[in-house]
C-alpha beads as a LAMMPS data file, in Angstrom:
LAMMPS data file: protein, C-alpha beads

88 atoms
87 bonds

1 atom types
1 bond types

-500.0 500.0 xlo xhi
-500.0 500.0 ylo yhi
-500.0 500.0 zlo zhi

Masses

1 110.0

Atoms # bond

1 1 1 -446.692 -340.893 -491.110
2 1 1 -445.969 -343.536 -488.483
3 1 1 -448.267 -346.568 -488.296
4 1 1 -449.358 -347.601 -484.855
5 1 1 -449.624 -351.209 -483.725
6 1 1 -452.559 -352.167 -481.575
7 1 1 -451.840 -353.873 -478.274
8 1 1 -454.597 -355.216 -476.110
9 1 1 -455.332 -352.878 -473.240
10 1 1 -452.408 -350.572 -474.013
11 1 1 -452.057 -347.400 -476.037
12 1 1 -450.759 -347.823 -479.618
13 1 1 -446.984 -347.913 -480.051
14 1 1 -445.401 -346.538 -483.217
15 1 1 -443.631 -349.108 -485.411
16 1 1 -439.931 -348.920 -484.842
17 1 1 -437.019 -351.297 -484.997
18 1 1 -437.966 -354.913 -484.315
19 1 1 -437.495 -355.876 -480.702
20 1 1 -434.489 -357.929 -479.793
21 1 1 -435.332 -361.452 -478.791
22 1 1 -434.894 -362.113 -475.124
23 1 1 -434.535 -365.386 -473.313
24 1 1 -432.627 -368.512 -473.991
25 1 1 -430.581 -368.600 -477.224
26 1 1 -431.375 -371.196 -479.878
27 1 1 -429.493 -374.488 -479.756
28 1 1 -427.719 -375.768 -482.869
29 1 1 -429.556 -378.654 -484.530
30 1 1 -426.666 -381.051 -483.859
31 1 1 -426.800 -380.270 -480.130
32 1 1 -430.588 -380.320 -479.744
33 1 1 -431.892 -383.081 -477.487
34 1 1 -435.207 -384.503 -478.641
35 1 1 -435.510 -387.984 -477.132
36 1 1 -436.783 -388.486 -473.608
37 1 1 -435.601 -391.413 -471.480
38 1 1 -437.786 -391.984 -468.445
39 1 1 -436.407 -393.599 -465.316
40 1 1 -438.637 -394.458 -462.395
41 1 1 -437.100 -394.184 -458.940
42 1 1 -438.371 -394.121 -455.396
43 1 1 -438.511 -390.865 -453.454
44 1 1 -435.483 -392.010 -451.471
45 1 1 -433.522 -392.784 -454.639
46 1 1 -434.503 -389.434 -456.113
47 1 1 -433.234 -387.659 -453.011
48 1 1 -429.930 -389.520 -453.352
49 1 1 -429.670 -388.539 -457.015
50 1 1 -430.442 -384.901 -456.213
51 1 1 -427.788 -384.832 -453.523
52 1 1 -425.149 -386.405 -455.782
53 1 1 -425.968 -384.038 -458.665
54 1 1 -425.879 -381.022 -456.357
55 1 1 -422.333 -381.876 -455.235
56 1 1 -421.158 -381.225 -458.812
57 1 1 -423.577 -378.309 -459.428
58 1 1 -425.629 -380.181 -462.034
59 1 1 -429.290 -380.958 -462.437
60 1 1 -430.271 -384.581 -461.893
61 1 1 -430.974 -384.928 -465.615
62 1 1 -427.585 -383.557 -466.682
63 1 1 -425.746 -385.555 -464.044
64 1 1 -427.449 -388.824 -465.007
65 1 1 -426.925 -388.199 -468.737
66 1 1 -423.235 -387.421 -468.176
67 1 1 -422.589 -390.565 -466.119
68 1 1 -424.636 -392.824 -468.396
69 1 1 -422.854 -391.611 -471.535
70 1 1 -419.423 -391.914 -469.906
71 1 1 -420.234 -395.485 -468.920
72 1 1 -421.653 -396.360 -472.356
73 1 1 -418.563 -394.971 -474.089
74 1 1 -416.216 -396.876 -471.772
75 1 1 -418.096 -400.124 -472.467
76 1 1 -417.985 -399.477 -476.223
77 1 1 -414.245 -398.736 -476.070
78 1 1 -413.574 -401.960 -474.121
79 1 1 -415.605 -403.973 -476.621
80 1 1 -413.795 -402.394 -479.553
81 1 1 -410.425 -403.084 -477.926
82 1 1 -411.347 -406.728 -477.202
83 1 1 -412.732 -407.268 -480.687
84 1 1 -409.690 -405.667 -482.298
85 1 1 -407.200 -407.913 -480.539
86 1 1 -409.068 -411.215 -481.117
87 1 1 -408.719 -411.142 -484.894
88 1 1 -412.448 -410.619 -485.545

Bonds

1 1 1 2
2 1 2 3
3 1 3 4
4 1 4 5
5 1 5 6
6 1 6 7
7 1 7 8
8 1 8 9
9 1 9 10
10 1 10 11
11 1 11 12
12 1 12 13
13 1 13 14
14 1 14 15
15 1 15 16
16 1 16 17
17 1 17 18
18 1 18 19
19 1 19 20
20 1 20 21
21 1 21 22
22 1 22 23
23 1 23 24
24 1 24 25
25 1 25 26
26 1 26 27
27 1 27 28
28 1 28 29
29 1 29 30
30 1 30 31
31 1 31 32
32 1 32 33
33 1 33 34
34 1 34 35
35 1 35 36
36 1 36 37
37 1 37 38
38 1 38 39
39 1 39 40
40 1 40 41
41 1 41 42
42 1 42 43
43 1 43 44
44 1 44 45
45 1 45 46
46 1 46 47
47 1 47 48
48 1 48 49
49 1 49 50
50 1 50 51
51 1 51 52
52 1 52 53
53 1 53 54
54 1 54 55
55 1 55 56
56 1 56 57
57 1 57 58
58 1 58 59
59 1 59 60
60 1 60 61
61 1 61 62
62 1 62 63
63 1 63 64
64 1 64 65
65 1 65 66
66 1 66 67
67 1 67 68
68 1 68 69
69 1 69 70
70 1 70 71
71 1 71 72
72 1 72 73
73 1 73 74
74 1 74 75
75 1 75 76
76 1 76 77
77 1 77 78
78 1 78 79
79 1 79 80
80 1 80 81
81 1 81 82
82 1 82 83
83 1 83 84
84 1 84 85
85 1 85 86
86 1 86 87
87 1 87 88
């Protein structure tokens, strides 16, 4: 005998194989972004950011994160290089 599940407003459906999950796939824990950084800009600045991000087919968030991290890594590399050569 097949058990039927109740669904609100719909006829019962016999239990069968579990449904496949649809939608966005899970992100690995190491790649999951959890911290929010807020940046306040004027409407004009936001329009500029949107236009710049659109030229490289990115969202404003992704574009800003990419540029900020590139800059931070360049600064860190310069500091490491300077510190390494000064005998510190």
